[in-house]
Each structure stands twice: as C-alpha cells, then as structure tokens.
C-alpha positions, 0 to 999 in steps of 0.5 A: 456813577456814569450814565451808561452804568446807571442805564445798565443797572436799570436794565438789569433790574427790569430784566430780573424782575417778574413783579408786574406791580414793580414794572407798572410803577417804574413805567408810570414814574418814567412816563411822568419824568420823561413827559416833564409833567410838573403837574403830576405829583408822586402822591398821585401815582402811588398806591392806596396802601402806600398812601395809608402807610405814609399817613400812618408814619406821619401820625406816628411821628406826630405822636412822638413814635420815632427811631434814630437813624442809627438805630434803624440802620442797625436793625436793617443790617441785622436783618440783612445778615440773616 
C-alpha cells in the first residue's frame, strides 16, 4: 500500500468516527510515534480496562484456556456474516 493510500484511509476513518475515545487514543499514539519517545511504552497509553483484559487473557493462557487461530478466524467470519 502506498503512503498516499494509507493517509487517505486514516483520514477517512478519523472523519467517519465520532467516538471521542477512539480519537483520543489515536492522538496519543500519533503523538508518541511522532515524538519518537522510545521511553513511552504502549502499556502506559492504554486504558485500565484494556490492561485488565490483557491480564485476564494472559492468565487464561497460563491456565491452558486457548483457541487455535483457525477456530478464532472461523468464529469471526461467522459473526461478520450476521
């Protein structure tokens, strides 16, 4: 994908959303990447709910609760058909 196409896609997505949370997160990510602040970790810019979800997922993996990639893709495709 060309740079111009990526910019157009990003611009379209920003214009089409009214979700302030999405816009704020995108801004923080852009600010972090543009500043080149290597000290900033993505963990520091995600919400507490996202951190809780990640920790829960890691705990599930440690407990052997996992799904093969093919099964997850199948479930996603079924959801998208609805």
